[in-house]
N, C-alpha and C positions, 0 to 999 in steps of 0.2 A: 486474129481477125481484128482489122482494122476498122476502126469507128469514125475515122474521118467523114463527113458531109460537106458536100457544096450548096451552099442556100442562095437562090436566087434574091437579089437583092436590087434598091432603085439606087444604088450607089453609082453616080455617074461623075462627081468631079472628084479629081484627085486630092486637089488642092483645097478640096474640104474637106477634104477626108484627112489630108495631114493635118490641118487648124486640129480637126478632133481628136485626133491620138494623141496631138500635141498639150492639147486642153485636159489630158489627162493622164498628163507628165510623162507618158511614151513617144516610140520616134517609132515612123513607117519606115521600113525599110525597102530596097529594091528586092530584086527578083531572090528567092530563096527556097527554103525547105521549111513547111509548119508542120511543129513535133505532135503527134499525137498519143493516143493508148498504147500504149505497149514497145514503144520507139520508134513506130513507124513515122513515115514523112509522106507529103506531097510536094511539088511542086507548086509556086503559085507567083504571081507578077509582081506581088508584095507583100510584107510580113509584118507582124507587129510581133517580136519577138519578147516572152513575159519570162518572171523566172516561175519554178514547175516545171512541170513537164511538155504542155503545150502552150502552141502559138495560136495566132489568127491569122488568117491570108485572105486573099483577093485575088481572084483569077479573072482577067479580062475575058468578056463574052458578048461580044458585041462595044454595043454603048455604055453598058452596064459592066459591073462589079461583082461575080458572086465571091460570098463571104466562105472560105474554106476554113473548116473548126471539127476537132474532134465532136461530136456529138453532146459528149459530156455539159461542153461550153454554154449549150442551152438547156440544162435541165434547170430546174424553177428552185433547187434543194443544194444545198453544200453537202456533198459526199464526201471532203476531203483532197479527193484529186481535182477536182474544180477551183478550190478554194482562190489559187491564186490567178487565174481569170475571172471569177469574180468581184477579187478584192480591185484589180487592174481595170474591167470594163463592165461593173454591173453584173446583177443578175441577167443571163441568159442575154448578155452581149447591152443590155438596155443603156445605159450609161455612154458606149461608144454611138449608136444610134441618135439617142437626143443629141449628141454634142453634134454631129456630123448635120442633122436637122436645123441646129443653131447656126452653123458654120456658114450654112445657104442662108439662113434668114439673114443675117450680117452682110451678106454680101449684096443681099437685094434691099435690105436696108439703106446702107449705101449709098446706092442709086437711086434710091428714091428719097434721100436729105434725111432718112432717119438714123435713129441711135439705138442700140439693143444694148440691154442690159441682162445678164443672169446669174441666178443662185442657185447652189445648191440647198434644198431644203433638208431637216432633220432625218423626214421619212426616208432621202434619197431620192426624192423627184427635183427635175429641174424648174424653176420659175424662170420664165424671163418676160423682159418689159420691153416694149415697143413703143418709143416717143418721136414723135415730129419736132425737129428744132428749126 
């Protein structure tokens, strides 16, 4: 039985998504298959290939991209099978979504003559500082 889910999102900017993925030390590939539980797969327009049994993908849905991933990628606990996803993208893919939002903020800051600095805190959260220069 497949556990793949598509989650509606507000991901609209592929350049920001690429920068977010790169900030996590990963690569956003083009069209490909997203691996899931039991070896099942689903096609996606963009894929983050991860070590371990799962990948995370993105399927275009009009002007946005839905997240395609095994449901275990969004569990709040480490059950062993989702360990590689949690390590790479954060619990429930939070680090990916945080980095995406920061990439959008960076674009806007540059347009407004501001600089943005970020740092990951010891608790895993992201601290962002926006300054006008």
